[in-house]
KESE-67678 format. One record per residue (C-alpha): residue in one letter; x, y, z. Coordinates in pm, 1 decimal. Layout:
! KESE-67678
  residuo        px        py        pz
        a         X         Y         Z
...
! end
This chain:
! KESE-67678
  residuo        px        py        pz
        x   28593.7   27423.2   11972.3
        x   28401.0   27484.5   12289.0
        x   28056.8   27318.0   12311.1
        x   27902.6   27651.0   12419.4
        x   28012.4   27816.5   12097.5
        x   27869.9   27528.4   11894.8
        x   27543.6   27556.2   12088.5
        x   27524.3   27933.4   12031.3
        x   27593.6   27891.9   11659.7
        x   27328.9   27619.8   11639.1
        x   27072.4   27834.8   11821.2
        x   27156.1   28129.0   11595.5
        x   27105.8   27921.6   11282.0
        x   26776.2   27786.6   11420.6
        x   26655.4   28138.4   11507.6
        x   26748.8   28262.4   11159.6
        x   26570.1   27969.4   10996.1
        x   26254.7   28024.1   11206.9
        x   26261.1   28398.0   11139.4
        x   26282.6   28343.0   10765.6
        x   26013.8   28075.0   10783.0
        x   25770.2   28306.2   10963.0
        x   25859.4   28651.9   10834.0
        x   26007.9   28564.9   10494.8
        x   25690.4   28426.1   10340.5
        x   25529.7   28605.8   10048.1
        x   25197.4   28784.1   10089.6
        x   25045.0   28517.2    9869.8
        x   25162.1   28240.9   10103.1
        x   25039.7   28434.4   10408.6
        x   24691.0   28464.4   10255.5
        x   24690.6   28095.7   10162.0
        x   24784.2   28007.0   10520.9
        x   24493.7   28216.8   10650.2
        x   24259.6   28049.8   10399.8
        x   24370.9   27704.0   10512.6
        x   24323.8   27799.8   10877.0
        x   23969.6   27923.3   10804.9
        x   23873.5   27605.9   10617.6
        x   24005.2   27385.8   10901.4
        x   23821.1   27593.9   11164.1
        x   23492.6   27554.7   10972.0
        x   23559.8   27181.6   10928.1
        x   23609.0   27146.0   11306.0
        x   23309.3   27373.9   11356.3
        x   23513.4   27595.0   11587.5
        x   23286.1   27897.3   11555.0
        x   23481.3   28112.8   11800.3
        x   23792.9   28071.3   11588.6
        x   23596.8   28139.3   11269.1
        x   23448.8   28458.0   11418.9
        x   23794.7   28563.8   11532.1
        x   23917.8   28538.4   11174.1
        x   23656.4   28786.5   11047.0
        x   23694.4   29163.7   11047.2
        x   23462.8   29365.6   11269.1
        x   23314.7   29519.1   10952.7
        x   23260.7   29187.0   10770.3
        x   22968.2   29216.3   10528.3
        x   22866.5   29003.3   10233.1
        x   22630.0   29056.0    9941.4
        x   22354.1   28867.8   10125.8
        x   22365.4   29136.9   10396.2
        x   22521.3   28914.0   10659.3
        x   22759.4   29063.3   10911.2
        x   23017.7   28844.5   11082.3
        x   22786.8   28728.6   11360.5
        x   22499.8   28633.6   11130.6
        x   22735.1   28461.0   10885.3
        x   22879.3   28247.5   11164.3
        x   22529.0   28174.9   11298.6
        x   22409.6   28065.4   10953.3
        x   22714.5   27845.2   10897.8
        x   22666.6   27693.2   11242.0
        x   22303.9   27615.8   11160.3
        x   22384.8   27471.3   10815.7
        x   22656.9   27241.7   10951.9
        x   22498.7   27155.6   11287.6
        x   22354.7   26820.5   11180.5
        x   22679.1   26669.8   11054.3
        x   22828.9   26386.2   11257.7
        x   23143.6   26390.1   11045.4
        x   23252.6   26658.3   10801.5
        x   23547.1   26687.7   10566.5
        x   23603.6   27000.7   10359.7
        x   23834.2   26987.2   10062.5
        x   23925.7   27293.7    9865.3
        x   24112.1   27367.2    9547.6
        x   24258.4   27713.6    9509.8
        x   24210.2   27831.4    9152.5
        x   24349.8   28184.5    9182.5
        x   24533.2   28392.2    9443.5
        x   24611.0   28760.4    9435.5
        x   24793.5   28928.2    9721.6
        x   24971.3   29255.4    9785.6
        x   25098.1   29413.4   10105.1
        x   24773.4   29423.9   10306.3
        x   24509.5   29283.8   10068.6
        x   24445.7   28938.4    9933.0
        x   24184.2   28752.5    9734.1
        x   24149.7   28374.9    9705.9
        x   23926.3   28194.2    9457.3
        x   23865.6   27833.9    9553.5
        x   23630.4   27549.7    9486.3
        x   23491.7   27384.9    9796.7
        x   23359.9   27032.0    9832.0
        x   23194.7   26878.9   10134.6
        x   23193.4   26516.4   10238.4
        x   23006.8   26415.6   10545.8
        x   22739.6   26220.9   10719.5
        x   22462.6   26368.0   10919.9
        x   22096.5   26400.6   10993.8
        x   21835.9   26654.6   10895.9
        x   21917.5   26852.6   10586.5
        x   22289.8   26767.9   10577.8
        x   22249.0   26588.4   10242.9
        x   22093.5   26903.7   10096.1
        x   22385.6   27113.6   10223.6
        x   22636.7   26873.3   10065.7
        x   22454.4   26862.8    9732.0
        x   22413.3   27242.5    9723.0
        x   22779.2   27316.8    9796.7
        x   22914.9   27041.1    9573.5
        x   22682.0   27141.0    9289.4
        x   22825.3   27491.3    9259.6
        x   23010.3   27541.3    8934.0
        x   23194.5   27863.5    9012.2
        x   23456.8   27905.3    9287.6
        x   23405.2   28093.0    9611.7
        x   23584.7   28426.8    9643.9
        x   23740.6   28522.6    9977.9
        x   23861.0   28879.5   10037.2
        x   24133.1   28916.3   10301.0
        x   24281.4   29221.6   10472.6
        x   24590.4   29223.0   10689.9
        x   24488.6   29401.0   11011.6
        x   24827.3   29418.1   11182.0
        x   25196.0   29400.9   11113.1
        x   25242.5   29030.0   11180.2
        x   25218.5   28766.4   10904.3
        x   24931.4   28591.5   11086.0
        x   24709.5   28902.8   11121.5
        x   24499.6   28837.2   10810.0
        x   24122.3   28875.3   10858.7
        x   23837.0   28787.0   10625.6
        x   23649.1   29094.6   10499.3
        x   23403.6   28917.1   10272.9
        x   23326.8   28574.8   10129.3
        x   23092.7   28541.0    9838.9
        x   22970.0   28308.4    9573.2
        x   22782.2   28432.7    9267.8
        x   22536.2   28141.3    9266.8
        x   22445.9   28191.0    9633.6
        x   22410.6   28565.2    9578.2
        x   22167.8   28497.1    9293.5
        x   21965.6   28258.1    9511.5
        x   21953.1   28516.9    9791.4
        x   21827.9   28785.1    9547.4
        x   21549.1   28555.5    9428.1
        x   21418.6   28514.5    9784.4
        x   21435.9   28881.6    9885.6
        x   21097.7   29029.9    9985.1
! end
């Protein structure tokens, strides 16, 4: 057999494997990949990447749009020297262009200022966070966050409303 034929067959098999790996994933796995990417971006405090993962019409129950949510997260995590975010997905629902992920989030880190208060607040939450995702394009990586909420934080925000 000619080495060119073997090379072409090998490249074809590799292309097929990559295509299935990228385009053959379930909607549930696509949403979980987007969730993981978001958590890692927040952990690295890459606020441009986090903002890029939000829809233009992002809005949460506290009245934050995407820009104010990113600004508040940046402020809350600014005093950490080191930060590790672990998360446990408790429920995933996904269909063609919509997904919802429930997950518990825990923070570990060292910092100055009110970083200890941030850690104790997040780690003290009993209920999971709920992330609502919408696929904004035809590619498997085009998932954007529409809303993130937590019932306990929503209740705290309502108590402090004027």
